[in-house]
C-alpha positions in Angstrom: 2.2 -4.9 22.4 0.5 -2.5 23.4 3.9 -1.2 24.1 5.3 -1.5 21.2 2.1 -0.2 19.3 2.5 3.2 21.4 5.8 3.0 20.0 4.3 3.1 16.7 2.2 6.1 17.1 4.8 7.7 19.0 7.1 7.5 15.8 4.3 8.1 13.2 3.5 11.7 15.4 7.2 12.4 15.2 7.8 11.8 11.7 5.3 14.0 10.8 6.7 16.7 12.6 10.1 16.2 11.1 8.7 16.8 7.7 6.8 19.6 8.1 9.5 21.1 10.3 12.1 20.4 7.5 9.6 21.1 3.9 9.1 24.2 5.8 12.9 24.7 6.0 13.5 24.1 2.5 10.8 26.5 1.8 12.8 29.8 3.6 15.9 29.2 2.9 15.7 28.1 -1.2 13.6 30.5 -2.2 10.5 30.5 -4.3 12.6 30.0 -7.6 13.4 26.8 -9.5 16.0 25.7 -7.5 13.8 26.7 -4.2 11.3 24.4 -6.2 13.5 21.2 -7.4 14.7 21.0 -4.4 11.2 20.9 -2.2 10.2 18.5 -4.9 13.4 16.1 -3.7 12.4 16.1 -0.3 8.9 15.3 -0.3 9.9 12.1 -2.6 12.8 11.1 -0.1 10.6 11.8 3.2 7.6 9.4 1.0 10.3 6.7 0.9 11.5 6.9 4.5 7.4 7.0 5.5 6.8 4.0 3.7 9.9 2.2 5.0 8.5 2.3 8.3 5.4 1.5 7.9 6.8 -2.0 7.0 9.4 -1.7 9.6 6.2 -1.0 11.8 4.7 -4.2 9.8 7.4 -6.8 10.5 8.0 -6.0 14.1 4.1 -6.9 15.2 4.7 -9.7 13.3 7.5 -11.0 14.8 6.5 -10.2 18.3 3.3 -12.1 17.4 5.2 -14.6 17.1 7.4 -14.3 20.2 4.3 -14.0 21.9 2.6 -17.5 20.9 5.8 -18.9 21.7 5.6 -17.2 25.0 2.0 -18.4 25.7 3.1 -22.3 24.9 5.8 -22.0 27.4 3.3 -20.3 30.2 0.8 -23.4 29.5 3.8 -25.7 30.0 4.6 -24.0 33.4 0.9 -23.9 34.4 1.0 -28.0 34.2 3.7 -28.2 36.0 2.3 -26.3 38.5 -1.0 -27.8 38.9 0.8 -31.3 39.2 2.6 -29.4 42.1 -0.5 -28.3 43.8 -2.2 -31.6 43.3 1.2 -33.1 45.5 0.8 -30.4 48.1 -2.6 -31.0 48.2 -2.1 -34.7 49.8 -0.7 -33.1 52.1 -2.6 -29.7 53.0 -6.6 -30.6 51.2 -7.6 -27.2 53.0 -4.8 -25.1 51.7 -4.5 -26.2 48.1 -8.5 -26.4 47.9 -8.0 -22.3 48.1 -5.0 -22.2 46.2 -6.5 -24.4 43.1 -9.7 -21.7 43.1 -7.3 -19.2 42.7 -5.0 -19.7 40.3 -8.0 -21.3 38.1 -9.1 -17.3 38.9 -5.8 -16.1 37.3 -5.8 -18.2 34.9 -8.9 -17.2 33.5 -8.6 -13.6 33.8 -5.2 -13.9 31.5 -6.7 -16.2 28.9 -9.1 -13.3 28.5 -6.6 -10.7 28.6 -4.7 -12.9 26.3 -7.7 -12.7 23.8 -8.0 -9.4 23.9 -4.5 -8.5 23.3 -4.7 -11.1 20.0 -7.5 -9.4 18.6 -5.4 -5.9 18.9 -2.7 -7.5 18.0 -4.8 -8.9 14.6 -6.3 -5.4 14.1 -3.1 -2.9 14.2 -1.6 -5.8 11.4 -4.4 -5.4 9.3 -4.5 -1.2 9.6 -0.6 -1.5 9.2 -1.2 -3.3 6.0 -3.7 -1.5 4.7 -1.4 1.7 4.9 1.3 0.0 2.8 -1.7 -1.6 0.2 -3.2 2.2 0.2 0.3 3.3 -0.5 1.5 1.3 -3.3 -1.8 1.1 -4.9 -3.4 4.7 -4.9 -3.1 4.8 -8.6 -1.4 6.5 -11.0 0.5 9.4 -10.5 0.4 12.2 -12.4 4.1 12.0 -13.1 3.1 8.4 -14.6 -0.1 9.6 -16.6 2.1 12.3 -18.5 5.0 10.0 -19.1 2.1 7.2 -20.4 0.9 9.8 -22.8 4.6 11.1 -24.1 5.3 7.3 -24.4 2.4 6.0 -26.0 1.8 9.4 -28.3 5.4 9.3 -29.7 8.0 7.1 -28.4 6.3 3.4 -28.5 5.8 3.2 -32.4 9.8 4.7 -32.6 11.3 2.3 -30.4 12.5 4.8 -28.2 12.3 5.7 -24.0 12.6 8.1 -21.5 16.2 7.8 -19.8 16.5 9.6 -16.2 18.6 11.8 -15.8 19.3 13.8 -12.4 17.1 17.2 -10.9 19.8 19.1 -9.9 19.0 21.8 -11.8 21.4 21.3 -14.7 18.7 19.1 -16.2 19.0 20.4 -19.8 22.7 20.3 -20.1 22.6 16.6 -18.3 20.2 15.3 -21.0 22.0 17.3 -24.1 25.4 15.7 -22.6 24.1 12.0 -22.4 22.9 12.8 -25.8 26.0 13.7 -27.1 28.3 10.8 -25.4 25.7 8.4 -26.7 27.0 9.7 -30.5 28.7 7.6 -32.5 31.1 10.8 -32.7 33.2 10.5 -29.7 36.3 12.4 -31.0 35.7 15.5 -28.6 35.7 13.3 -25.7 33.2 12.3 -23.0 31.1 15.4 -22.0 29.1 16.5 -19.0 26.6 19.4 -17.9 29.2 21.5 -17.6 30.6 21.2 -20.7 27.7 22.3 -21.8 26.7 25.5 -19.6 29.9 26.0 -21.3 29.3 26.0 -24.6 25.6 27.5 -24.1 27.2 30.6 -22.5 29.8 31.0 -25.4 26.8 30.8 -27.9 25.0 33.2 -26.0 27.7 36.1 -25.5 29.1 35.9 -29.1 25.6 36.2 -30.5 23.8 39.0 -28.3 22.3 40.8 -30.9 20.7 37.6 -31.6 19.8 36.3 -28.0 19.3 38.9 -25.8 16.0 39.8 -26.6 14.4 36.9 -25.8 16.4 36.2 -22.2 14.1 36.5 -19.4 15.4 39.1 -17.2 14.4 40.5 -13.7 15.1 42.4 -10.6 18.4 39.8 -9.6 19.4 39.4 -13.0 19.0 42.6 -14.7 21.6 42.3 -17.7 22.6 40.0 -20.3 25.6 39.8 -19.2 24.2 38.7 -15.9 22.1 36.1 -17.5 25.2 34.7 -19.8 26.9 34.3 -16.2 24.3 32.1 -14.6 23.8 29.7 -17.4 27.8 29.6 -17.3 28.3 29.2 -13.2 24.9 28.5 -11.5 22.7 25.5 -11.5 19.6 27.5 -12.7 17.2 25.1 -14.9 17.4 26.1 -19.1 14.9 26.5 -21.4 14.4 27.2 -25.0 16.5 29.6 -25.2 19.5 27.6 -24.3 18.1 24.7 -26.3 17.9 26.9 -29.6 21.9 27.9 -28.5 22.8 24.5 -28.2 21.8 23.4 -31.3 23.4 25.9 -33.3 26.6 25.9 -31.2 26.5 21.9 -32.0 25.2 21.8 -35.5 22.5 19.5 -34.2 18.6 19.1 -34.2 17.0 18.9 -31.1 13.3 17.0 -30.8 12.0 17.7 -27.4 9.1 15.6 -26.7 5.9 16.5 -24.4 2.3 15.4 -23.3 0.9 18.5 -23.9 2.1 20.0 -27.2 3.5 18.1 -30.8 7.4 17.3 -30.7 9.2 21.0 -30.7 12.0 20.5 -33.4 15.2 23.0 -32.8 17.1 23.0 -36.2 20.8 23.7 -35.9 22.3 25.8 -38.3 24.2 22.4 -39.7 20.5 22.3 -41.6 17.7 19.2 -41.1 17.8 16.2 -39.4 17.9 14.8 -43.1 21.7 16.4 -43.5 23.0 15.4 -40.3 21.3 12.1 -40.0 19.0 10.3 -37.3 22.0 9.8 -35.2 22.8 13.3 -34.8 19.6 14.1 -33.6 19.5 15.1 -29.5 15.9 13.9 -28.5 14.5 15.3 -24.8 11.7 14.9 -23.3 10.7 17.7 -21.3 8.2 17.3 -18.2 5.8 19.3 -15.8 5.0 16.4 -13.3 8.2 14.9 -13.2 8.6 15.5 -9.8 6.0 17.4 -7.1 7.2 20.9 -8.2 8.9 22.5 -11.2 9.9 21.7 -14.8 12.4 18.8 -16.0 14.0 17.2 -18.9 15.1 13.9 -19.3 16.9 12.2 -22.3 15.2 9.8 -24.9 16.9 6.8 -26.2 16.7 3.9 -28.1 15.3 0.9 -26.9 17.9 -1.6 -27.5 
């Protein structure tokens, strides 16, 4: 039991070191942009899941060893009884020797029982500690992500029989969410869409209407021209925002509605007209999250409750 507890302690220490090193490496290689933030958030989720699995494994190993130790104790008691029988037989042959041996055996047995009690107490304390760690992890209260989701649901989705449908967080979440909504539409004449189709469509829309969109593009030292911005939209995994939503709404001739916890629903009406003209099934519904992952913003798809 002592060796197992020492092993668990060493594993926890090693885990903390590996986690810090891995997160530090991600920060150093992915940079401080949106892509780097997403990579760091994803890594933190995976490390937290790994830690919970390790703590649960520790608890199971301690419980298994406890059962094995109890069985071994019973076996030891049987062996002790057999030894006592042999000692009684030996006593008839050599009373003096047997008396000395019995006294020594009794002393050792008493010492072993005391040691077993101490180990049992330590084992129970360790099991309680491991169990408390798991309880703390599971009952830490609602996270910022859960609170934000709850607000969006209560404010806008529940009464309308709508629900958030999660999409992959890889920098393409806006385009994935739009593609998912199109794939759910009754009109499938254009075939199934993916985020790459949405990126190309958005890039073409920006390129065809540069005078309208260029003033609103966020340029920097790395991407200093609107043509470079368009290429980023087309072929990178950089996140999209309001400008890209506007271009997609116009190009698709759909109204895009974005729900968030800290603002009223944002309606972006495409050139095809209003929601009423297009019909409710033509509305593309998304949810915008600031706390869905540890760092960075995220878009999900909003769908009807089935």
